[in-house]
Every structure is written in C-alpha cells, then in structure tokens.
C-alpha positions in Angstrom: -31.9 29.3 -2.3 -33.3 30.5 -5.7 -33.8 28.2 -8.7 -30.9 29.9 -10.5 -28.5 29.3 -7.6 -29.6 25.6 -7.3 -29.1 25.1 -11.0 -25.6 26.6 -10.9 -24.7 24.4 -7.9 -25.8 21.3 -9.7 -23.7 22.4 -12.7 -20.6 22.8 -10.4 -21.2 19.5 -8.8 -21.5 17.7 -12.1 -18.3 19.5 -13.3 -16.3 18.4 -10.2 -17.6 14.9 -10.6 -16.6 14.7 -14.2 -13.1 15.9 -13.4 -12.8 13.4 -10.5 -14.0 10.5 -12.7 -11.5 11.4 -15.5 -8.7 11.8 -12.9 -9.4 8.4 -11.3 -9.9 6.8 -14.8 -6.4 8.0 -15.8 -4.8 6.6 -12.6 -6.5 3.2 -13.3 -5.4 3.4 -16.9 -1.8 3.9 -15.9 -1.9 1.0 -13.5 -3.4 -1.3 -16.2 -0.9 -0.1 -18.8 2.1 -0.8 -16.5 0.7 -4.3 -15.8 0.0 -4.9 -19.5 3.5 -3.8 -20.5 5.1 -6.2 -18.0 2.9 -9.0 -19.1 3.2 -8.4 -22.9 7.0 -8.0 -22.8 7.2 -11.1 -20.6 5.2 -13.1 -23.2 7.4 -11.8 -26.0 10.5 -13.0 -24.1 8.9 -16.3 -23.0 8.7 -15.3 -19.4 5.8 -15.4 -16.9 5.8 -11.7 -15.9 3.8 -10.6 -12.8 1.9 -13.4 -11.2 1.8 -12.6 -7.4 -0.4 -9.6 -6.7 -4.0 -10.2 -7.5 -5.4 -12.4 -10.3 -2.8 -12.7 -13.2 -0.7 -10.2 -11.2 -3.0 -7.3 -12.2 -2.5 -5.5 -8.8 1.3 -5.4 -9.1 1.2 -1.7 -10.1 -1.0 -0.8 -7.1 1.5 -2.7 -4.9 4.4 -0.8 -6.4 2.6 2.5 -5.9 1.9 1.8 -2.2 5.5 0.7 -1.7 6.8 3.9 -3.2 4.4 6.1 -1.3 5.6 4.8 2.0 9.3 4.7 1.0 11.6 7.2 2.5 12.6 10.0 0.2 16.3 10.8 -0.1 17.6 14.2 -1.2 21.3 14.9 -2.0 23.0 17.6 0.1 23.9 19.5 -3.1 20.4 19.6 -4.4 18.3 22.7 -4.7 15.5 21.8 -2.3 12.6 23.9 -3.7 13.2 23.0 -7.4 14.0 19.4 -6.4 10.5 19.1 -4.9 8.8 21.1 -7.6 10.1 19.2 -10.6 8.0 16.1 -10.3 4.8 18.2 -10.1 5.9 20.2 -13.2 6.3 16.9 -15.1 3.0 15.4 -13.8 0.4 18.2 -13.9 0.6 18.9 -17.7 0.1 15.2 -18.4 -3.2 15.3 -16.5 -4.4 18.7 -17.9 -3.7 17.7 -21.5 -6.4 15.1 -21.4 -9.1 17.7 -20.6 -9.8 18.4 -24.3 -10.0 14.8 -25.5 -13.6 13.7 -26.4 -14.1 10.1 -25.5 -17.8 9.7 -26.3 -21.1 11.4 -27.2 -23.0 13.4 -24.6 -25.3 11.7 -22.1 -28.4 13.1 -20.3 -28.2 13.2 -16.5 -30.4 15.2 -14.1 -32.1 16.8 -17.0 -28.8 18.1 -18.4 -26.9 17.1 -21.4 -23.4 16.2 -20.3 -20.6 15.9 -22.9 -18.0 13.2 -22.4 -15.3 15.8 -22.7 -14.1 18.1 -19.9 -13.5 21.2 -22.2 -14.2 21.7 -25.9 -11.7 24.5 -26.6 -11.7 26.1 -30.0 -7.9 25.8 -30.0 -7.8 22.3 -28.5 -4.8 21.1 -30.6 -2.8 24.1 -29.6 -3.7 23.5 -26.0 -2.3 20.0 -26.2 0.9 21.1 -27.9 1.4 23.8 -25.3 1.0 21.4 -22.4 3.2 18.9 -24.1 6.0 21.5 -24.3 5.8 22.1 -20.6 6.8 18.4 -19.9 10.4 19.1 -20.7 10.7 21.6 -17.9 10.1 19.0 -15.3 12.8 16.8 -16.7 15.3 19.6 -17.0 14.6 21.0 -13.6 14.9 17.6 -12.0 18.3 17.0 -13.6 19.7 20.4 -12.8 18.3 20.6 -9.2 19.8 17.1 -8.2 23.3 18.6 -8.1 25.1 15.6 -9.5 26.4 14.9 -13.0 24.4 11.9 -14.2 21.0 13.5 -13.7 22.3 16.7 -15.4 23.5 14.6 -18.4 20.1 13.0 -18.6 18.4 16.4 -18.5 20.6 17.8 -21.2 19.9 14.8 -23.4 16.2 15.0 -22.8 15.9 18.7 -23.5 17.7 18.4 -26.8 15.6 15.3 -27.8 12.2 16.6 -26.7 12.7 20.0 -28.3 13.9 18.4 -31.5 11.0 16.0 -31.8 8.4 18.5 -30.9 8.9 20.0 -34.4 7.9 16.9 -36.5 5.2 16.1 -34.0 3.7 19.5 -34.6 4.2 19.1 -38.4 2.2 15.8 -38.3 -0.7 17.6 -36.6 -0.5 20.7 -38.9 -1.1 18.5 -42.0 -4.2 17.1 -40.5 -5.5 20.5 -39.4 -5.0 21.8 -42.9 -6.9 18.8 -44.2 -9.7 19.0 -41.7 -9.9 22.8 -41.4 -10.4 23.0 -37.6 -8.5 23.1 -34.3 -11.4 21.9 -32.1 -11.1 18.3 -31.1 -14.8 17.5 -31.3 -14.9 18.9 -34.8 -11.9 16.8 -35.8 -13.9 13.7 -34.7 -17.0 15.0 -36.6 -15.0 15.5 -39.8 -14.1 11.8 -39.8 -17.7 10.6 -40.2 -17.1 9.0 -43.6 -13.4 8.3 -43.6 -10.7 8.3 -40.9 -7.9 10.8 -41.3 -5.3 8.0 -41.1 -6.2 6.9 -44.7 -5.6 10.2 -46.5 -3.0 11.4 -43.9 -1.0 8.1 -43.3 2.4 9.9 -43.6 1.3 12.5 -41.1 0.2 9.7 -38.7 3.6 7.9 -39.0 5.5 11.1 -38.4 3.3 12.0 -35.4 3.4 8.6 -33.8 7.2 8.2 -34.1 7.7 11.7 -32.8 5.3 10.9 -29.9 7.5 7.9 -28.9 10.5 10.3 -28.7 8.5 12.9 -26.8 7.4 10.4 -24.2 11.0 9.0 -23.8 9.8 5.5 -24.8 12.1 2.9 -26.3 13.8 3.0 -28.7 14.1 6.7 -27.9 14.6 6.4 -24.1 18.0 8.1 -24.2 17.2 10.5 -21.3 17.0 7.5 -19.0 19.4 5.1 -20.7 19.9 2.8 -17.6 23.0 1.2 -19.1 24.8 4.5 -19.5 23.4 7.1 -17.1 22.2 4.9 -14.2 18.7 6.2 -14.5 19.0 9.5 -16.2 17.4 12.7 -14.9 15.6 11.0 -12.0 18.7 9.1 -10.6 18.5 11.0 -7.3 14.8 10.6 -6.8 13.1 8.0 -4.6 9.8 7.4 -3.0 6.8 9.3 -4.0 8.7 11.8 -6.1 10.1 8.9 -8.3 6.6 7.5 -8.5 5.4 10.9 -9.9 7.9 10.8 -12.7 7.0 7.2 -13.5 3.3 8.2 -13.5 4.0 11.2 -15.7 5.7 9.1 -18.4 2.8 6.7 -18.7 0.3 9.5 -18.5 2.1 11.2 -21.5 2.0 7.9 -23.3 -1.8 7.6 -22.8 -2.4 11.2 -23.7 -0.5 11.1 -27.0 -2.3 7.8 -27.9 -5.6 9.5 -27.1 -4.7 12.4 -29.3 -3.7 10.0 -32.2 -7.1 8.2 -31.7 -9.0 11.5 -31.9 -7.1 13.1 -34.7 -6.3 10.1 -37.0 -8.5 7.1 -36.0 -12.0 8.7 -35.8 -12.1 9.2 -32.1 -15.0 7.5 -30.5 -16.7 6.7 -33.8 -17.5 3.1 -34.5 -20.5 0.8 -35.1 -23.4 1.5 -32.8 -26.2 -0.7 -31.4 -29.6 0.0 -29.9 -28.6 -1.7 -26.7 -27.1 0.9 -24.3 -26.3 3.4 -27.1 -24.3 5.7 -24.8 -21.8 2.8 -24.0 -20.5 2.1 -27.5 -18.7 5.4 -28.3 -16.5 5.2 -25.1 -15.9 1.5 -25.7 -14.7 2.1 -29.3 -12.4 4.9 -28.0 -11.0 2.6 -25.3 -10.3 -0.2 -27.8 -8.5 2.1 -30.2 -6.5 3.6 -27.3 -5.5 0.1 -26.1 -4.4 -0.8 -29.7 -2.0 2.1 -29.8 -0.7 1.5 -26.3 0.0 -2.1 -27.4 2.1 -0.7 -30.3 4.1 1.3 -27.8 4.8 -1.8 -25.8 5.5 -3.9 -28.9 8.1 -1.4 -30.2 9.8 -1.4 -26.8 10.1 -5.2 -26.8 11.3 -5.3 -30.4 13.7 -2.5 -31.2 17.0 -1.7 -29.6 17.8 1.8 -28.3 19.1 4.4 -30.8 22.6 5.7 -30.5 22.3 9.4 -29.6 23.8 10.9 -32.7 21.6 8.7 -34.9 18.5 9.7 -32.8 19.2 13.4 -33.4 20.0 12.8 -37.1 16.8 10.8 -37.6 14.7 13.7 -36.1 16.4 16.5 -38.0 17.3 14.9 -41.3 14.4 12.5 -41.8 11.2 13.4 -39.8 11.4 17.2 -40.1 12.1 17.3 -43.9 9.4 14.7 -44.6 7.0 16.5 -42.3 7.6 19.8 -44.2 7.2 18.0 -47.6 3.9 16.4 -46.4 2.6 19.8 -45.2 3.3 21.2 -48.6 1.6 18.2 -50.3 -1.4 18.6 -48.0 -1.7 22.3 -48.9 -1.6 21.3 -52.6 -4.2 18.6 -52.1 -6.5 21.1 -50.3 -6.1 24.2 -52.5 -5.1 23.2 -56.1 -8.1 21.0 -57.0 -10.3 24.1 -56.6 -8.0 26.2 -58.7 -7.1 23.9 -61.6 -9.8 21.3 -61.4 -9.7 17.8 -59.8 -8.9 15.9 -63.0 -5.9 18.0 -64.0 -4.6 18.1 -60.4 -4.7 14.3 -60.0 -3.0 13.8 -63.4 -0.1 16.0 -62.5 0.0 14.5 -58.9 0.3 11.0 -60.4 3.2 12.2 -62.7 5.0 13.8 -59.7 4.5 10.7 -57.6 5.9 8.5 -60.3 8.9 10.8 -60.8 9.6 10.8 -57.1 9.4 7.0 -56.9 11.8 6.7 -59.9 14.3 9.1 -58.3 14.2 7.3 -55.0 15.0 4.0 -56.8 17.9 5.6 -58.8 19.4 7.8 -56.1 21.1 4.9 -54.1 23.1 4.0 -57.2 24.8 7.4 -57.4 25.0 8.0 -53.6 26.7 4.6 -52.8 30.1 5.2 -51.2 33.2 3.4 -52.5 34.5 0.8 -50.2 37.8 1.6 -48.6 40.2 -1.3 -48.9 41.5 -2.6 -45.6 
C-alpha cells in the first residue's frame, strides 16, 4: 500500500471515529438529560425522583431504553405500514445530523494530524441547521397521519401548524445575529465573539430564538402536539416499543441541538478561561457547562409554567414573536449600516431619541387601549 493510500485510510478511520464518538456522546447526553429532568422537576415539587437504578437513579434512562427496546410493538390495522415505520426515522435522523456543524472545542493533534472538534465546518452552517430543523415536522406529521386514528391526526395537525409558525421567529432571531456577525459559518461565529458574546448586543434576538426553540421542540409550555390531558399522547399515541423510544429520543436530541446552537451563536461557543494544564480540555468543558445551563432552563420552564391554550400559543407566535423579530432585524440592519453612513455620534444620538420615544409610547398605549368593562 502506498504512502498516499495509507494516509487516506488513516483519515477515513479518524473521520469514522469522530462520527461514532459524537453519536455515542449524544446518546449519553440524552440519557443524562432525561435523568436530570426527572430529578430537577422532582426537587422543585418536593419529591424524590428516580432513586432505584444506579447511584442517585442515574441509570433510569438506560433501564427505560432497554425496556422499550424489548417491548412488543403494536401497529393499528388501519395504519399505513410503510409510513408508520418510516416516521420515527424521519424524526430522529435530522436531530443527529444537525449536530454535525456544531464546534465544541479547538482542534487537537493526533497521529500527526490536526483534528478539529467539529464534524463539518460548512460555509452555510446556519442554513444547514435550519434546513434539518424543518425536516423534523415531517416525522411528526407522517406519524399522525399514518396511524389511521383521529387523536394522532389531531396531534399532527397541531404540531405542523405550531412548528411551521415558530420556525419563522426562530429564523428571524438567527438572521439578526448573522447580520451582526457577517458570517454563516459556525466556527467563524465563535471566532467573532472573542471580545464580547453576541447575547449582550443581541439579547432580544436570543430571547426570540430561545422561546421559539421551546415551541419547535414541543417543550412545555408549548407541548400542545402531545397534550396528554387532551389528546392522550398526541401524534405518537399508537406507537410503542422501540418506535416510541425513537420519538422520545428525537425530542431530547432536538432540545440538545437547539441549546448547542444557542451556545455557539449567542454564548461564545467553547470560549472561556483557559489554563496551561491540559489546554485542550477546557474549550469542550466550557461548551458543556453552557449547554447544561441552557438545558436546565428548558427543565426549569417545564416545571414552572402551565401549558398555553392553543389559540394563545398561535397568537403569541404570529402577533408577538414575528413582529418583534422583524423589528429587531431592521434595528440590527440600522446598527450595522447607519454608523458608517452618518457617523457613530449622530447615529447613537438619534437611536437614543427613538428608544426614548418608543418607551414613552409603550407606557402611554395601555391607557388608550384599555377596554371598557361590561357591566354584569
């Protein structure tokens, strides 16, 4: 075997090893997140939570996975067999693939090669994530339709309307940051936050993105597609065994992925204080700590807020998040372009006047919009 062939084989082996390590790390992250959610919610409700499987019940997710893997799968007679089997894969695969462009550390040297801690550094990384996020709704819709019963179909219709609606403000939140940073590449987004994280100048965009991400991942208080009290279990009512486990896994994978995107785009990615001791370890550690903080917020919101009523959920998306997202995109464009045209001093003076006028109008508006009470 020539030297060129040997080198290419080594590159292929390293690539396969990187993919396998990230895949296994995501599976472990899902199990830990499920355990953490049960434990944190139990603490907030003054309960014990999981205590049986493993120390502190940390193996409860593994036990549930093994149980579901060996559980018999049931399929309704009215179901479309091919689509019924395909739907969980359609929901699960994009959640794994979306993580491929997330940089979770600096490069390390191994076997004389510099290996980046990122599977693929695409020049359209943000568009890649948005495209795969849009594919997730297909798995939900196909699962509800192929089940052949009414409650899964209702859950699928709810989910399609909700996820398509909240994709718009989620994209607007990212557009504002992309305009501010001037790049679509995830690694360059991290590099642009060397001095200041994007969450500080782009706080409204972060709030719009994070709230929309909760709705996109069907997390409480936006978990209307499942709505156990109304629709039994929503779009996956007829699923059991390993197919149900795949939907469960996809939901938590989406939650981890959108949290990783928020860390990369808004929180500086893997950036943090470094030390001379094991310098390659600190960037992934800072990335992991930031990821855990956002996942804790997901869990905290679930334990705190009640579920939205469906009409209010749609109204909040279309009448609050989308208008504010458009306004902030326009404001970001003005912040990026106008200082170069009119000068920074003049721009900030007029920006302060406009902000004061907007604040004054927001304080006065409720006085004129207050509805008269109807006597009973």
